[in-house]
MISENU-192441 format. One line per 2 residues: number of its first residue (from 0); for each residue x, y, z of N, C-alpha, C. Coordinates in Angstrom, 1 decimal. Example, Ala and Ser with C-alpha at 12.3 -4.5 7.8 and 13.67 -1.06 7.14 Angstrom:
2
0 = 13.2/-5.7/7.8/12.3/-4.5/7.8/13.2/-3.3/7.8 ~ 12.8/-2.2/7.1/13.7/-1.1/7.1/12.9/0.0/7.9
//
This chain:
176
0 = 120.9/70.5/109.5/120.3/71.7/109.3/118.8/71.4/109.0 ~ 118.4/70.4/108.7/116.9/70.1/108.4/116.2/70.1/109.7
2 = 116.9/69.8/110.8/116.0/69.7/112.1/116.3/71.0/112.9 ~ 117.1/71.8/112.4/117.3/73.1/113.3/116.9/74.4/112.7
4 = 116.5/74.4/111.5/115.8/75.7/110.8/114.4/76.1/111.5 ~ 114.1/77.3/111.5/112.9/77.6/112.3/111.7/77.4/111.4
6 = 111.9/77.1/110.0/110.8/76.9/109.1/110.4/75.5/109.2 ~ 109.1/75.2/109.1/108.5/73.8/109.1/108.8/73.4/107.7
8 = 109.5/72.1/107.6/109.7/71.5/106.2/109.3/70.1/106.4 ~ 108.6/69.7/105.2/108.1/68.3/105.0/108.5/67.9/103.6
10 = 108.9/66.7/103.5/109.2/66.2/102.1/108.2/65.1/101.8 ~ 107.8/65.1/100.4/106.7/64.0/100.2/107.1/63.6/98.9
12 = 106.7/62.3/98.5/106.7/61.7/97.4/105.9/62.3/96.2 ~ 106.2/61.9/95.1/105.3/62.6/93.9/103.9/62.3/94.2
14 = 103.5/61.0/94.8/102.2/60.7/94.9/101.5/61.4/96.1 ~ 102.3/62.2/96.7/101.8/62.9/97.9/102.3/62.3/99.3
16 = 102.6/61.3/99.4/102.9/60.6/100.7/103.9/61.3/101.4 ~ 103.9/61.7/102.5/104.9/62.5/103.3/105.9/61.4/103.7
18 = 107.2/61.9/103.4/108.4/61.2/103.6/108.9/61.5/105.2 ~ 109.1/62.8/105.4/109.6/63.4/106.8/109.3/64.7/106.9
20 = 109.2/64.9/108.2/109.1/66.4/108.6/110.1/66.8/109.5 ~ 110.4/68.0/109.8/111.3/68.4/110.7/110.6/68.9/112.0
22 = 111.5/69.0/113.0/110.8/69.5/114.5/110.3/70.7/114.4 ~ 110.5/71.6/113.6/109.8/73.2/113.5/108.5/72.7/112.8
24 = 108.2/71.9/111.9/106.9/71.6/111.4/105.9/71.0/112.5 ~ 106.5/70.1/113.4/105.9/69.6/114.5/105.4/70.8/115.4
26 = 106.3/71.7/115.8/106.1/72.8/116.7/105.0/73.8/116.1 ~ 105.2/74.1/114.9/104.3/75.2/114.2/102.8/74.7/114.1
28 = 102.7/73.3/113.8/101.3/72.7/113.6/100.7/72.2/115.0 ~ 101.8/71.9/115.9/101.2/71.4/117.2/100.8/70.0/117.2
30 = 101.5/69.2/116.1/101.0/67.7/116.1/102.3/67.0/116.0 ~ 102.4/65.8/116.5/103.6/65.0/116.3/103.8/64.5/114.9
32 = 104.9/64.2/114.4/105.4/63.6/113.2/104.7/62.5/112.8 ~ 104.2/61.6/113.8/103.7/60.3/113.7/102.2/60.4/112.9
34 = 101.6/61.7/113.1/100.3/61.9/112.6/100.5/62.5/111.2 ~ 101.7/62.7/110.7/101.9/63.2/109.3/102.7/62.3/108.4
36 = 103.9/61.7/108.9/104.6/61.0/107.9/103.9/59.7/107.6 ~ 104.0/59.3/106.4/103.2/58.2/105.8/102.0/58.3/105.3
38 = 101.3/59.6/105.7/100.1/59.9/105.1/100.2/60.7/103.8 ~ 99.1/60.8/103.1/99.0/61.6/101.8/98.9/63.0/102.4
40 = 99.7/64.0/101.9/99.7/65.3/102.5/98.3/66.0/102.1 ~ 97.6/65.7/101.2/96.3/66.2/101.1/95.3/65.7/102.2
42 = 95.5/64.5/102.7/94.6/64.0/103.8/95.0/64.8/105.1 ~ 96.4/65.1/105.3/96.9/65.8/106.4/96.2/67.1/106.3
44 = 96.3/67.8/105.2/95.6/69.0/105.1/94.3/69.2/105.4 ~ 93.5/68.2/105.0/92.0/68.1/105.1/91.8/67.9/106.6
46 = 92.7/67.3/107.4/92.5/67.2/108.8/92.7/68.5/109.5 ~ 93.6/69.2/109.0/94.2/70.4/109.7/93.2/71.7/109.3
48 = 92.8/71.8/108.1/92.4/73.2/107.7/91.0/73.0/107.5 ~ 90.0/73.9/107.6/88.6/73.9/107.4/88.3/73.5/105.9
50 = 87.2/72.7/105.8/87.0/71.9/104.7/86.5/72.9/103.3 ~ 86.3/74.1/103.6/85.7/74.9/102.5/86.9/75.4/101.6
52 = 86.9/74.8/100.4/87.8/75.3/99.2/89.2/74.7/99.4 ~ 89.5/73.7/100.0/90.9/73.3/100.2/91.6/73.2/98.9
54 = 91.0/72.4/97.9/91.6/72.3/96.7/92.0/73.6/96.1 ~ 91.1/74.7/96.3/91.5/76.2/95.8/92.7/76.5/96.5
56 = 92.9/76.2/97.7/94.2/76.8/98.4/95.3/75.8/98.2 ~ 95.2/74.7/98.4/96.4/73.8/98.4/96.4/72.9/97.2
58 = 97.4/73.0/96.3/97.5/72.4/95.0/97.7/71.0/95.2 ~ 97.1/70.1/94.4/97.4/68.7/94.4/98.7/68.3/93.8
60 = 99.1/67.1/94.4/100.4/66.6/94.1/100.7/66.6/92.6 ~ 99.6/66.2/91.6/99.8/66.1/90.3/100.2/67.5/89.7
62 = 99.5/68.5/90.1/99.6/70.0/89.8/101.0/70.5/90.1 ~ 101.6/70.0/91.3/102.8/70.4/91.9/103.7/69.9/90.8
64 = 103.7/68.7/90.5/104.7/68.0/89.7/104.7/68.6/88.2 ~ 103.5/69.1/87.8/103.4/69.4/86.5/104.0/71.1/86.4
66 = 103.8/71.8/87.5/104.1/73.2/87.4/105.5/73.3/88.0 ~ 105.9/72.4/88.7/107.5/72.4/89.3/107.3/73.5/90.6
68 = 106.6/74.2/90.6/106.7/75.2/91.6/105.3/76.1/91.8 ~ 104.9/76.2/93.0/103.8/76.9/93.3/104.2/78.2/94.0
70 = 103.5/79.4/93.5/103.5/80.6/94.2/103.3/80.3/95.8 ~ 104.2/81.1/96.6/103.8/80.9/98.1/102.4/81.4/98.4
72 = 101.6/80.8/99.2/100.4/81.3/99.7/100.3/81.2/101.1 ~ 99.2/81.8/101.6/98.9/81.9/103.1/97.6/81.0/103.3
74 = 97.8/80.5/104.6/96.5/79.8/105.0/96.4/80.1/106.6 ~ 95.2/80.2/107.1/95.1/80.3/108.4/94.8/79.1/109.1
76 = 95.7/78.8/110.3/95.7/77.6/111.0/95.5/77.7/112.2 ~ 94.4/77.4/112.9/94.2/77.7/114.3/94.1/79.2/114.4
78 = 95.1/79.7/115.5/95.3/81.3/115.6/96.5/81.7/114.9 ~ 96.8/81.0/113.8/98.2/81.3/113.3/97.9/81.7/111.7
80 = 98.9/82.6/111.2/99.0/82.8/109.9/100.2/82.0/109.2 ~ 99.9/81.0/108.3/101.1/80.3/107.9/101.3/80.5/106.3
82 = 102.6/80.8/105.9/102.9/81.1/104.6/103.5/79.7/104.1 ~ 102.9/79.1/103.1/103.6/77.9/102.6/104.1/78.0/101.2
84 = 105.2/77.5/100.8/105.8/77.3/99.6/106.2/75.9/99.3 ~ 106.0/75.5/98.0/106.2/74.2/97.8/107.0/74.1/96.4
86 = 108.1/73.3/96.4/108.9/73.1/95.2/108.8/71.6/94.9 ~ 109.3/71.3/93.5/109.4/70.0/93.0/110.9/69.9/92.7
88 = 111.4/68.6/93.1/112.7/68.2/92.9/112.7/66.9/92.0 ~ 112.6/66.9/90.6/112.4/65.9/89.8/113.4/64.8/89.8
90 = 114.8/65.4/90.3/115.7/64.4/90.3/115.7/63.5/91.5 ~ 115.4/64.2/92.8/115.2/63.2/94.0/113.7/62.6/94.0
92 = 112.9/63.1/93.2/111.6/62.5/93.1/110.7/62.9/94.3 ~ 111.0/64.2/94.9/110.0/64.4/96.0/109.6/66.1/95.9
94 = 108.8/66.2/96.7/108.2/67.5/96.8/108.7/68.2/98.2 ~ 108.9/69.5/98.3/109.5/70.0/99.5/108.5/71.1/99.7
96 = 107.9/71.0/101.2/107.1/72.0/101.5/107.7/72.7/102.7 ~ 107.8/74.2/102.5/108.3/75.0/103.6/107.0/75.9/104.1
98 = 107.0/75.7/105.6/106.0/76.4/106.1/106.5/77.3/107.2 ~ 106.1/78.5/107.0/106.6/79.7/108.0/105.4/80.3/108.7
100 = 105.7/80.4/110.0/104.6/80.9/110.9/104.9/82.5/110.6 ~ 104.0/83.2/109.9/104.2/84.6/109.6/103.1/85.4/110.4
102 = 102.5/84.9/111.7/101.6/85.4/112.5/102.1/87.0/112.9 ~ 103.1/86.9/113.7/103.6/88.1/114.1/103.8/89.2/113.1
104 = 104.5/88.7/111.9/104.6/89.7/110.8/103.2/90.2/110.3 ~ 102.1/89.5/110.1/101.0/89.8/109.8/100.4/91.0/110.7
106 = 100.6/90.5/112.1/99.9/91.3/113.0/100.7/92.9/113.0 ~ 102.1/92.7/112.7/102.7/94.0/112.7/102.2/94.6/111.4
108 = 102.1/94.1/110.2/101.6/94.9/109.0/100.3/95.5/109.4 ~ 99.4/94.7/110.0/98.1/95.1/110.2/98.1/96.3/111.1
110 = 99.0/96.4/112.2/99.0/97.4/113.1/99.5/98.6/112.4 ~ 100.5/98.5/111.5/101.1/99.5/110.6/100.1/100.1/109.9
112 = 99.3/99.4/109.2/98.3/99.9/108.2/97.1/100.6/109.0 ~ 96.8/100.1/110.4/95.9/100.7/111.1/96.4/102.2/111.5
114 = 97.6/102.1/111.8/98.4/103.6/112.3/98.6/104.4/111.2 ~ 98.7/104.0/110.0/98.7/104.8/109.0/97.3/105.5/108.5
116 = 96.3/104.6/108.6/95.1/105.1/108.3/94.6/106.1/109.3 ~ 94.9/105.8/110.6/94.6/106.8/111.6/95.4/108.2/111.4
118 = 96.6/108.0/111.0/97.3/109.2/110.6/96.8/110.1/109.4 ~ 96.3/109.3/108.4/95.8/109.8/107.3/94.5/110.5/107.7
120 = 93.7/110.0/108.5/92.3/110.4/108.8/92.6/112.0/109.7 ~ 93.6/111.8/110.5/93.8/113.1/111.2/94.4/114.3/110.3
122 = 95.3/113.7/109.3/95.9/114.6/108.3/94.7/115.4/107.3 ~ 93.7/114.4/107.1/92.7/115.0/106.2/91.8/115.7/106.8
124 = 91.6/115.8/108.2/90.7/116.5/108.9/91.2/117.7/109.8 ~ 92.4/118.0/109.7/93.1/119.1/110.4/92.7/120.4/109.4
126 = 92.5/121.5/109.8/92.3/122.5/108.9/93.5/123.3/108.5 ~ 94.4/122.5/107.9/95.7/123.0/107.4/96.2/122.2/106.4
128 = 96.9/122.7/105.2/97.5/121.9/104.2/98.7/121.3/104.7 ~ 99.0/120.2/104.5/100.1/119.5/105.0/100.8/118.8/103.8
130 = 102.0/118.9/103.7/102.7/118.0/102.7/104.0/117.6/103.0 ~ 104.4/116.6/102.3/106.0/116.1/102.8/106.8/115.6/101.5
132 = 108.1/116.1/101.3/108.8/115.8/100.2/110.0/115.1/100.6 ~ 110.8/114.5/99.6/112.3/114.0/99.9/113.2/115.2/99.7
134 = 114.4/114.8/99.8/115.4/115.8/99.7/115.6/116.5/98.2 ~ 115.0/115.9/97.3/115.2/116.4/96.1/113.8/117.3/95.6
136 = 113.1/117.4/96.6/111.7/118.3/96.4/110.6/117.6/95.8 ~ 110.8/116.2/95.8/109.6/115.3/95.2/108.5/115.2/96.2
138 = 107.5/115.3/95.9/106.4/115.0/96.9/106.3/113.6/97.4 ~ 106.3/113.2/98.4/106.0/111.9/99.0/104.5/111.8/99.4
140 = 103.8/112.8/99.6/102.5/112.7/100.1/101.9/114.0/100.6 ~ 100.6/114.1/100.9/100.0/115.2/101.4/98.6/114.9/101.9
142 = 98.0/115.8/102.5/96.7/115.6/102.9/95.7/116.0/102.0 ~ 94.5/115.9/102.3/93.3/116.2/101.2/93.2/117.6/100.9
144 = 93.4/118.5/101.9/93.3/120.0/101.6/94.5/120.6/100.6 ~ 95.6/119.7/101.1/96.8/120.2/100.4/96.6/119.6/98.8
146 = 96.0/118.7/98.6/95.8/118.2/97.1/94.8/119.0/96.4 ~ 93.8/119.4/97.2/92.8/120.2/96.7/93.6/121.6/96.3
148 = 94.4/122.3/97.1/95.0/123.5/97.0/95.9/123.3/95.7 ~ 96.3/122.3/95.4/97.3/121.9/94.5/96.6/121.6/93.0
150 = 95.3/121.5/93.1/94.5/121.4/92.0/94.4/119.9/91.5 ~ 94.6/119.1/92.5/94.5/117.5/92.5/93.2/117.1/93.3
152 = 92.8/116.0/92.7/91.6/115.4/93.5/91.8/114.3/94.6 ~ 93.2/113.9/94.5/93.4/113.0/95.7/94.9/113.1/96.0
154 = 95.2/112.9/97.3/96.5/113.0/97.7/97.5/112.1/97.0 ~ 97.0/110.9/96.5/97.9/110.0/95.8/98.5/110.6/94.5
156 = 97.8/111.6/94.0/98.2/112.1/92.6/99.4/113.0/92.6 ~ 99.8/113.6/93.9/100.9/114.4/94.1/102.2/113.5/94.3
158 = 102.0/112.3/94.7/103.3/111.4/94.9/104.0/111.3/93.6 ~ 105.2/111.8/93.6/106.3/111.7/92.4/106.4/113.2/91.7
160 = 105.5/114.1/92.1/105.7/115.2/91.5/106.3/116.4/92.2 ~ 107.0/117.3/91.6/107.6/118.4/92.1/106.8/119.7/91.9
162 = 107.2/120.7/92.7/106.6/122.1/92.6/106.4/122.6/90.9 ~ 107.4/122.1/90.3/107.4/122.4/88.8/106.4/121.8/88.0
164 = 105.7/120.8/88.6/104.8/120.0/87.8/103.2/120.5/88.3 ~ 103.1/121.5/89.4/102.0/122.1/89.8/101.5/123.4/89.3
166 = 100.3/123.8/89.5/100.0/125.1/89.1/100.7/126.4/89.3 ~ 101.5/126.4/90.4/102.4/127.5/90.7/104.1/127.3/90.1
168 = 104.0/126.5/89.1/105.3/126.3/88.5/106.0/127.5/88.2 ~ 105.4/128.4/87.5/105.7/129.6/87.0/105.9/130.8/88.1
170 = 105.5/130.7/89.2/105.3/131.9/90.1/106.0/131.7/91.3 ~ 105.9/130.5/91.9/106.3/130.1/93.2/107.2/128.9/93.3
172 = 107.4/128.0/92.3/108.1/126.9/92.4/109.5/126.9/92.9 ~ 110.2/128.0/92.5/111.4/128.1/93.2/111.5/128.4/94.7
174 = 110.3/129.0/95.1/110.3/129.3/96.6/110.1/128.0/97.5 ~ 109.4/127.1/96.8/109.2/125.9/97.7/110.4/125.0/97.5
//
């Protein structure tokens, strides 16, 4: 299993010396295992990543052992975005690093964000009030004109409200 999973995996001793890596780590990093195994992982990291603030991004082995686990973090490597998570196994006496190439996911998230920004720009500039609700009549969003017409200063304020929460609750809420 170690050699067949798509995530890159590296095992290191508590002193930081890399014990073994799988095939996926070689593929993700684009370097042979011989350039990783036997080295201190901080030295490997310094060879791979830009020098600015490496200690702020990559936790030291001592900090890892003390904290048992570090929240996953992202690093940019060449033209990739990698998600790194590290755990400590005090029974086996080793650190386990898992590296995922999340470049495509990050690109998709960025494209989705840009698309939603474009849609919001269009919605805020058309000369009509636009809103959308769920099946229970709860507002999920609106454009700026609809927010203003509802007595709100921002479209975000309408999320989670119903017509019974808005100025027309006594006169038109049942109609909407």
